[in-house]
PATI-774085 format. One record per atom (N, C-alpha, C): x, y, z. Coordinates in steps of 0.001 Angstrom, whole numbers, plus 500000, padded with zeros to 6 digits. Layout:
XYZ/...
END
This chain:
107177307330170980/108299306683171694/108060306770173190/108483305721173926/108325305705175375/109666305909176040/109684306757177046/110919307004177777/110686306764179262/111787306546179982/111679306306181398/112864306917182106/112605307601183239/113688308147184038/114310307082184904/115387307423185589/116082306437186391/115311306028187630/114209306691187941/113406306302189098/112525305114188821/112432304664187587/111600303534187230/110217303926186754/109934305224186651/108613305679186224/108448305485184727/107328304875184331/107027304668182929/106260305862182380/106673306335181219/105982307458180582/105649307077179151/104366307088178817/103937306752177476/103754308029176670/104488308155175576/104359309335174716/103404309063173565/103574307928172912/102683307573171819/102992306164171361/102015305577170698/102262304307170022/102209303090170910/101788303190172168/101730302032173036/100698301035172531/101076299756172484/100131298706172140/099156298563173291/097871298782173036/096882298716174094/096404297278174266/096105296873175477/095578295548175758/094791295622177045/094050294548177325/093293294504178568/094235294465179775/095474293984179564/096421293925180666/097178295221180888/097062296178179949/097845297414180049/097485298229181275/096176298458181483/095750299288182610/096150298654183931/095968297349184072/096325296695185333/097831296717185540/098604296578184451/100059296660184569/100462298026185109/099927299070184521/100295300420184944/099912300674186395/098730300224186794/098276300434188170/099163299687189159/099446298427188869/100311297645189761/101708298243189828/102224298697188681/103577299270188654/103665300508189548/102642301356189482/102639302561190328/102587302201191805/101839301173192160/101720300782193560/103026300207194104/103699299422193285/104912298736193735/106139299646193711/106130300632192841/107316301444192567/107957302085193806/107199302645194760/107858303334195880/108468302400196931/108061301149196964/108464300256198053/109967299976197992/110653300308199053/112075299996199164/112997300890198368/112492301985197817/113357302865197022/114060303858197927/115370303945197783/116160304830198629/116036306264198131/115786307235199016/115537308613198566/116745309296197941/117948308857198288/119145309499197745/119616308851196444/119748307540196443/120258306847195260/119177306590194223/117909306595194673/116765306233193827/116825304769193392/117756304026193968/117796302584193738/116990301860194796/116878300551194637/116029299760195526/116850298933196508/116316298858197737/116951298067198793/115887297148199392/115423296260198560/114406295282198963/115109293978199319/115685293943200505/116456292782200913/115570291766201620/115938290501201520/115115289412202037/114823289562203521/113562289362203873/113096289314205255/113359290616206005/113243291745205280/113321293071205891/111957293745205746/111863294988206233/110606295706206138/110151295914204709/111087296261203807/110724296467202405/110232295170201779/110868294074202139/110452292769201629/109049292433202131/108774292742203376/107450292500203944/106382293284203189/106686294529202832/105739295340202063/105498294733200675/106575294271200034/106426293637198726/105575292376198822/105786291612199873/105023290377200052/103553290688200322/103287291764201050/101899292171201289/101240292594199981/102002293280199135/101492293678197822/101123292445197001/101985291433196981/101714290211196222/100442289533196737/100332289424198033/099145288787198615/097880289531198217/097924290866198240/096761291661197870/096382291425196404/097385291355195506/097098291114194096/096434289760193889/096880288776194647/096267287441194545/094823287464195020/094594288117196144/093270288092196759/092248288885195957/092632290039195397/091669290831194631/091265290114193345/092070289158192910/091742288391191705/091064287064192036/090816286840193311/090152285617193711/091018284378193594/092333284550193621/093247283427193525/093497282833194908/093833281570194947/094164280913196207/095601281257196584/095769281917197720/097089282401198136/097695281461199171/098994281205199042/099696280404200046/101176280763200059/101797280501201201/103239280654201363/103807279269201632/104796278846200866/105313277495201051/106318277445202199/106863276286202446/107735276067203601/109001276918203567/109399277359202355/110621278147202208/110365279640202062/109106280057202267/108776281470202232/108435282007200863/108386281146199841/107971281587198515/106459281767198492/105987282782197787/104557283077197721/103951282533196429/102718281996196548/102037281395195408/100613281922195322/100153282132194092/098758282516193833/098221281558192769/097219280755193138/096749279668192285/095384279954191677/095269279645190393/093979279594189702/093761278131189332/092759277501189950/092555276076189754/093147275279190905/092995273982190847/093400273085191925/094832272616191717/095755272990192600/097153272564192437/097301271045192427/096414270349193141/096518268899193230/096276268214191889/095683268929190937/095433268360189619/096734268016188910/097791268791189198/099085268547188590/099218269131187199/100421269001186629/100737269525185298/100437271017185198/100652271742186309/100325273175186359/101298273994185510/100793275105184999/101623276084184304/101868277229185274/103137277502185567/103510278494186574/104351279587185924/104113280805186350/104919281939185914/105213282813187121/106085283794186962/106460284670188075/107945284930188077/108422285543189153/109838285880189263/110134286189190726/110716287360191010/111054287726192389/110831289218192576/110772289664193844/110533291071194162/111688291711194935/112672290928195358/113804291501196090/114789292124195118/115776292833195649/116712293563194796/118145293420195291/119083293786194421/120465293979194838/120549295352195520/121641295661196220/121766296996196822/121693298090195754/120730299013195942/120519300112195000/120293299609193575/119510298534193469/119197297961192168/118126298742191440/117802298272190237/116798298917189414/115395298422189717/114436299067189078/113027298776189352/112532297526188641/113207297083187583/112639296080186686/113117294658186952/114303294507187461/114905293187187675/114101292407188711/113261291489188245/112413290693189131/110973291177189126/110707292391189639/109326292869189685/108624292899188334/109355293165187246/108706293170185937/108042291826185671/108703290732186050/108144289409185820/106911289135186655/106904289603187904/105758289367188776/104568290212188339/104803291502188102/103721292385187658/103158291896186325/104028291514185405/103577291039184101/102754289766184214/103058288931185192/102312287687185381/100862287973185752/100658288876186717/099286289242187086/098575289938185920/099301290815185201/098696291514184072/098340290542182953/099175289528182734/098882288520181712/097630287732182071/097474287433183358/096255286747183802/095028287613183549/095135288900183840/094024289811183566/093685289819182075/094710289801181231/094505289773179795/093778288494179373/094172287361179930/093561286085179564/092113285994180043/091844286556181204/090463286577181674/089596287450180777/090162288559180303/089416289412179392/089146288691178072/090042287797177681/089838287003176469/088859285841176707/088486285643177968/087601284539178362/088223283173178060/089517283085178296/090219281820178088/089830280837179181/089531279628178805/089224278558179754/090405277595179783/090986277453180955/092180276625181092/091819275167181386/092626274279180866/092473272863181181/093482272424182240/094352273336182612/095372273046183620/095370274145184675/095822273827185903/095967274888186913/097040275889186488/096850277134186921/097796278205186618/098225278836187932/099511279164188072/099995279786189309/100979280894188993/101008281874189896/101987282963189866/102803282866191142/104131282983191031/104995282795192184/105951283973192366/106223284289193617/107275285227193989/108298284448194797/109446284141194183/110491283409194884/111271284345195806/111535283899197014/112224284710198001/113724284748197804/114311285883198126/115763286071198183/116468285573196926/116017286021195765/116654285612194515/118021286264194353/118144287522194751/119382288258194507/120503287903195482/120152287423196664/121187287074197632/121882288270198242/121232289437198215/121888290667198678/122163290647200173/121310289973200942/121481290020202391/122365288893202915/122194287683202399/122895286533202969/123994285983202064/124228286641200919/125378286305200088/125208285124199163/124021284530199107/123777283403198216/122528283695197400/122640283620196081/121511283922195206/120513282779195164/119262283113194883/118198282131194634/117967281193195814/117960281743197018/117788280918198213/116436280202198203/115356280921197874/114032280313197897/113893279160196931/114357279346195695/114251278269194708/115280277172194965/116468277513195476/117468276492195802/116952275566196898/116336276130197927/115775275302198987/114697274384198427/113810274939197628/112711274165197071/113214273004196225/114248273261195431/114781272240194531/115762271299195218/116057271532196495/116992270685197211/118443270955196886/118723272108196269/120098272467195950/120787273215197079/120031273528198124/120575274140199336/120024273341200505/120893272717201275/120436271887202380/119994272748203556/119235272146204456/118799272855205659/120016273302206464/121011272430206575/122214272767207343/122944273954206722/123063273958205413/123718275084204734/122923276369204920/121617276275204824/120763277457204986/120891278033206389/120988277169207371/121090277631208754/122412278346209020/123412278083208197/124714278732208390/124810280080207689/123826280422206875/123856281708206172/123627282851207162/124473283867207092/124341285035207972/124481286312207158/123870287395207645/124021288680206968/125199289448207553/125391290681207127/126530291481207568/126522291805209042/125355291689209680/125243291953211116/125280290677211943/125539289547211305/125609288285212022/124264287624212259/123196288146211670/121866287556211819/121746286362210885/121359285211211411/121228284019210587/119936284068209776/119896283294208701/118694283231207875/117483282771208684/117572281683209473/116397281282210258/115910282372211208/116850283063211826/116454284123212753/115749285261212011/116247285611210823/115624286679210030/114226286270209572/114080285018209152/112766284526208731/111775284564209894/112237284140211046/111370284126212231/110958285533212622/111896286476212554/111592287862212907/110568288463211952/110525287963210718/109567288454209724/108247287690209768/108138286750210711/106872286046210889/106756284720210169/107865284194209665/107828282897208980/108533281849209826/107933280675209945/108506279585210733/109653278936209962/110898279053210441/112028278510209701/112228277012209897/111479276393210797/111695274978211083/111302274077209923/110467274581209017/109994273729207930/110761273857206630/111814274682206590/112503274904205321/113149273619204830/113292273528203512/113932272363202928/113338272000201584/113847270928201002/113399270481199686/111890270251199673/111283270578198541/109827270496198425/109452269767197128/109816268469197024/109559267737195780/108077267577195467/107235267518196495/105799267381196246/105256268580195492/105704269763195862/105248270971195174/105749270993193733/107014270675193530/107568270675192184/106880269646191294/106432268540191894/105772267491191116/104441267961190530/103877269022191093/102614269554190578/102804270375189305/104054270780189025/104316271769187975/104724271079186675/104019271413185597/104379270877184291/105310271782183516/105251273094183796/106122274047183108/106195275335183912/107397275924183965/107596277224184607/108200278167183588/107533279308183375/108003280322182424/108221281626183180/109454282114183180/109788283356183877/110044284466182872/109333285572183035/109599286760182229/110539287676183004/111507288257182303/112520289082182967/112993290168182024/113324291322182569/113957292344181754/115315291810181312/115688292057180061/116996291581179609/118088292357180333/119114291643180754/120247292281181430/121424292319180462/121206293053179416/122146293182178322/121457293906177175/122133294038176031/121597294854174930/121301294050173676/121222292741173765/121021291934172561/119738292308171844/118638292464172577/117362292804171952/117370294226171407/118031295120172116/118119296497171627/118892296542170313/119946295763170221/120764295757169011/120041295080167853/119186294092168153/118470293396167084/117157294082166726/116705295012167595/115469295720167334/114216294957167698/114329293958168577/113189293132168982/112709293518170376/111401293444170577/110833293777171891/111016292649172896/110863291419172437/110828290254173323/111737289167172761/112381288415173649/113223287299173237/112979286082174094/113494284946173647/113402283684174385/114810283271174793/114968282816176019/116283282403176510/116645281023175987/117888280861175582/118391279553175166/119097278854176318/119928279607177038/120724279011178113/121242280102179029/121629279708180248/122294280586181202/123746280154181312/124631281092181150/126063280793181238/126418280201182605/127421279333182660/127923278900183970/128523280086184707/128309280151186011/128797281300186765/128997280933188232/129788281734188905/130045281474190320/130615282682191019/130780282518192349/131352283568193187/132501282975193998/133624283677193995/134810283237194717/135269284346195661/135696283960196860/136202284927197834/137720284819197907/138385285963197733/139844286025197804/140225286755199097/140921286066199992/141367286658201255/142870286910201192/143257288175201123/144663288578201116/145038289030202525/145964288313203184/146336288622204568/147772289133204633/147904290356205155/149217290959205289/149489291358206726/150010292558206915/150362293022208259/149919294472208426/149095294709209432/148660296075209720/149835296888210243/149863298165209833/150944299014210288/150561300475210041/151422301371210493/151145302806210397/151383303289208973/150399303985208410/150499304453207031/151513305576206862/151813306272207937/152705307421207810/154143307146208167/154433306079208904/155791305848209392/156446304588208844/155671303708208205/156219302449207706/156773302630206296/158066302343206141/158688302475204825/158011301535203828/157981301956202565/157344301123201539/157993299751201460/159307299676201605/160000298386201470/159724297474202662/159250298044203766/158978297239204956/157517296784205041/156722297148204082/155288296867204173/154930295484203617/153913294881204248/153230293696203712/151767294105203517/151561294852202441/150273295498202193/149412294637201256/148345294013201768/147517293142200931/146717293892199868/146589295214200049/145829295976199063/146521295981197701/147860295944197703/148585295911196444/148267294642195665/148313293496196343/148021292227195677/146581292188195197/145676292721196008/144275292753195605/144094293608194347/144698294800194339/144549295712193197/145099295086191916/146240294431192023/146818293777190850/145927292627190379/145267291960191308/144374290859190950/143134291367190220/142635292519190617/141489293115189922/141836293370188458/143017293898188206/143454294156186831/143653292847186075/144166291835186772/144351290527186135/143013289925185733/141994290142186554/140664289618186242/140149290214184937/140366291490184730/139927292135183498/140667291533182302/141965291330182438/142752290784181325/142300289366180980/142134288528181994/141748287139181759/140368287049181118/139448287899181558/138106287881180989/138118288304179523/138902289321179207/138993289785177816/139555288696176912/140556287979177380/141170286927176578/140208285795176279/139308285497177226/138391284360177081/137023284752176536/136789286040176292/135477286476175849/134428286268176928/134833286425178178/133953286194179326/133823287493180116/133284287387181336/133215288543182232/133724288131183608/134363289065184284/134872288837185632/134835290163186376/134297290146187596/134079291385188328/134406291214189797/135250292070190336/135397292222191780/134513293400192179/133334293108192715/132372294163193009/132139294401194486/132743293581195335/132550293735196777/133887293543197466/134141294367198483/135415294317199188/135197294618200663/135972293940201522/135984294221202954/137437294372203382/137710295415204162/139081295732204553/139174295807206069/140232295255206631/140518295368208064/141911295928208232/142139296886209144/141156297486210062/140319298592209433/140506298861208145/139668299827207420/139834301251207945/141080301623208170/141387302977208621/142143303741207550/141890305030207454/142544305842206430/144055305875206627/144484305879207880/145916305998208162/146533304686208601/145918303568208169/146438302256208546/146620301378207313/147766300703207259/147973299679206237/147085298490206587/146322297944205659/145405296856205998/146135295583206427/145468294828207283/145944293481207621/145226292441206771/144024292781206308/143237291859205498/142456292632204440/142535292162203223/141664292649202152/140930291429201594/139634291477201703/138789290360201251/137957290857200061/138145290227198921/137422290628197720/136630289471197146/135461289787196617/134590288756196039/134574288871194525/134894287776193870/134919287705192409/133646287056191892/133021287696190917/131910287109190168/132403286910188743/132326285671188243/132787285417186881/131791284527186148/131627284788184841/130666284068184010/131231283936182599/130901282823181957/131396282590180605/130394281728179845/130561281689178530/129606280961177696/129693279457177877/130816278956178351/130965277513178565/131894277271179751/131876276029180238/132632275689181441/134136275824181232/134620275423180065/136057275499179795/136561276939179877/135787277853179313/136195279258179343/136168279807180757/135143279422181527/135056279896182905/136225279376183730/136560278099183561/137700277524184286/138991278245183916/139121278590182648/140314279298182179/140429280668182855/139303281380182936/139312282717183518/139645282666185003/138895281864185751/139088281821187202/140459281248187545/140879280226186802/142208279662187036/143306280680186787/143158281466185727/144155282493185420/144192283586186466/143018283970186970/142965285007188012/143622284513189291/143306283273189682/143891282742190923/145416282598190790/145881282134189636/147326281992189422/148025283341189558/147450284384188933/148036285713189027/148001286231190459/146896285995191157/146759286469192536/147819285843193430/148076284571193234/149083283897194079/150487284415193775/150749284725192535/152066285284192186/152243286662192801/151213287491192729/151285288819193325/151425288727194840/150670287830195458/150717287680196908/152107287243197361/152680286303196656/154014285831197021/155049286947196893/154921287757195861/155875288838195643/155819289881196753/154640290048197380/154480291074198414/154469290488199829/154767289186199962/154774288569201283/153393288449201891/152393288177201056/151001288110201480/150504286670201447/149732286275202441/149075284965202433/147743285089201700/147405284068200936/146174284117200140/145369282846200294/144072283007200566/143117281905200551/142043282227199522/141670281237198716/140604281393197727/139521280355198017/138307280829198197/137184279954198534/136070280152197514/135607279055196911/134445279147196024/133183279121196884/132430280208196874/131256280318197738/129981279825197069/129892279932195762/128725279403195060/129092279134193615/128342278222192988/128603277903191587/127348277320190953/127072277739189730/125956277205188966/126473276807187590/126374275525187219/126837275105185888/125937275660184796/126349275463183550/125555275942182421/124151275353182492/123155276180182205/121755275750182209/121215275827180793/120908274682180226/120223274632178937/118738274494179236/117962275517178873/116538275433179129/115913274307178308/114841273746178855/114167272615178236/113889272902176754/114474272102175879/114392272389174446/112962272294173925/112218271296174406/110844271133173929/109979272326174337/110153272788175592/109380273930176055/109817275202175339/111112275352175160/111632276524174443/111078276565173015/111069275409172349/110563275345170980/109061275628170939/108347275198171990/106913275454172038/106645276948172193/107442277627173020/107302279085173145/107552279757171798/108589279309171107/108907279897169807/107770279646168819/107167278465168882/106051278164167981/104860279063168274/104529279194169579/103381280013169961/103587281467169532/104766281990169784/105017283402169507/105393283670168055/105822282632167358/106213282810165966/105156282428164967/104286281507165365/103256281004164460/101887281577164795/101572281569166093/100248282011166510/100139283534166613/101263284225166571/101256285692166660/102158286262165576/102163287569165476/103035288240164506/104338288712165140/104609288259166372/105776288752167097/107035288000166662/108031288743166236/109331288156165917/110101287976167218/110513286749167504/111146286469168794/112465285734168584/113593286404168809/114889285740168698/115179284897169943/116100283961169801/116541283124170917/117954283555171283/118207283820172580/119499284346173003/119911283792174356/121212283722174569/121750283288175850/121898284459176798/122205284152178067/122360285197179074/123420284799180092/124081285810180606/125070285573181647/124521285746183045/123227286068183165/122621286310184477/121922285056184983/122013284813186290/121329283678186894/119893284024187250/119029283010187300/117614283221187582/117042281998188290/115889282187188929/115203281065189554/114861279988188529/114515280392187309/114205279422186263/115385278492186005/116589279036186117/117773278205185945/117940277198187065/117665277618188294/117762276708189435/116756275571189295/115537275887188890/114476274888188810/114608273984187592/115463274354186642/115538273612185381/115975272170185577/116661271885186670/117072270512186924/115952269647187470/114827270262187835/113717269523188434/112464269512187568/112214270605186843/111003270737186029/111355271456184727/110526271322183687/110780272066182449/110621273573182695/111613274346182328/111579275796182519/111951276516181231/111485277763181140/111812278615179996/111777280061180464/112332280963179648/112352282372180004/112032283241178793/111333284340179072/111118285408178105/111872286643178580/112511287355177652/113195288592177983/112487289770177329/112433290897178057/111885292142177539/113040293108177294/112999293800176200/114100294668175773/114467295710176831/115764295884177000/116344296900177879/117162297829176981/116733299051176745/117365299892175720/118819300253175978/119243300234177216/120645300562177517/121462299340177900/120785298257178292/121484297083178778/121905297192180230/121697298351180850/122106298553182232/121181297769183170/121768297088184148/120978296373185142/121724296411186464/121024296036187545/121577296134188899/122007297568189185/121205298513188700/121494299937188840/120181300692188729/120067301862189373/118854302672189207/118588303059187756/119608303010186901/119440303383185495/118814302269184666/118572301123185249/117910300029184534/116567300505183981/116236300117182750/115025300672182148/114363299700181185/113112299994180893/112356299311179849/111218300236179453/110941300342178160/109870301195177678/108518300548177950/107506301380178172/106174300848178448/105671299986177289/105912300412176065/105490299630174903/106084298220174962/107347298134175330/108006296832175386/107473295999176552/107205296661177672/106633295939178816/105272295347178461/104452296131177779/103130295648177361/103281294522176353/104247294637175443/104510293553174500/104909292288175247/105664292450176340/106028291310177158/104826290674177834/103907291515178324/102672291009178934/101876290198177921/101718290724176713/100946290036175683/101624288733175264/102961288757175154/103690287540174799/103520286488175888/103622286914177157/103453285972178260/102030285421178276/101046286284178024/099658285829177981/099462284798176873/100029285044175711/099918284083174612/100549282742174984/101711282808175633/102407281584176042/101585280813177077/101084281523178084/100296280853179124/099029280241178532/098393280966177632/097199280425176981/097535279159176202/098623279221175452/099006278055174666/099365276857175517/100055277090176620/100478275977177481/099351275437178352/098526276338178886/097501275916179832/096257275335179147/096167275474177824/095052274884177101/095504273670176288/096800273384176352/097370272325175519/096930270962176022/
END
């Protein structure tokens, strides 16, 4: 059995499936593991266009160069490593991202990138000859931890984020996205839609650690994604009146924290009724003093559901409850939808081809499952055929230092990805 501590270290006890990609996977994992890890939380703070991000990008470039791949950075800061001539077209691309949420886990994103290089090593050891170009990609700012919008690199590439919108993105310190990119050595003047690059790609397959327990419950190492639930982020601004916490009578208060707290509970109720999820995970308070009644409580809602009707029901119910609570406490309320992604059905033909390769050409049992998490593959699905592979997460924990995956399962993911790439790139 393989176990892993919360630091992301892989420990093989026995029974690991050996492959030509195993040694390279382990070596790359050890090299990448310390980058951006906080010494106290043991979580990762690999935010876009920061020092940790720069180190991750240097690591990616080194992996490309030691394998003799053609390395390039596109106009939006995404990194590419090419085997073969991209101009040939109909390329098979794999990869993921290297950035993290605040104090995130080691596997979300990096597992897909490391596995991509390891899968290539496995295919070279098999002496596979490709008839199509192959590429590995690291998409920038997938998590949106710094600028508040997920999948910035892939959204820009697909034209789902305009240049004007990108220029308005700012971090908590007021630094704009273009300024941050420039400070990290990337020219922000060229950002924008990149249809020529997308036209070169025939299929994109992203491997990712599962952010849930479906595979653990079914006993499978690897799964195929069917769809990504519709999801979005909404900002709730509760505006009241600042006052002294020690001298203001309760009946005289216009305390926005009360309305916010009641709304958090309402979100849980609405999500349970609809079989969905709803989370208030970020909050900003003004003036943010221990002995002061707040004048403003700003909370961010993340909600996801299996279908659009259910999501509308949840968010609509939360907003209705919030307005009732606000009115009862004399609070003004503004609700702003900051981002939204509709349901993503992955390309059925590509999904079926993955199932055929892994179900017919190998002995691997691979279930098909949906997910509530967003990914670059979902963003690109409107432009090119995309698919996803999931690797088992024994606890289902993600966006936390406790996120985990056993080495045996990671290696199984590498082998599954290698089989898929071989099948697609020789087709």
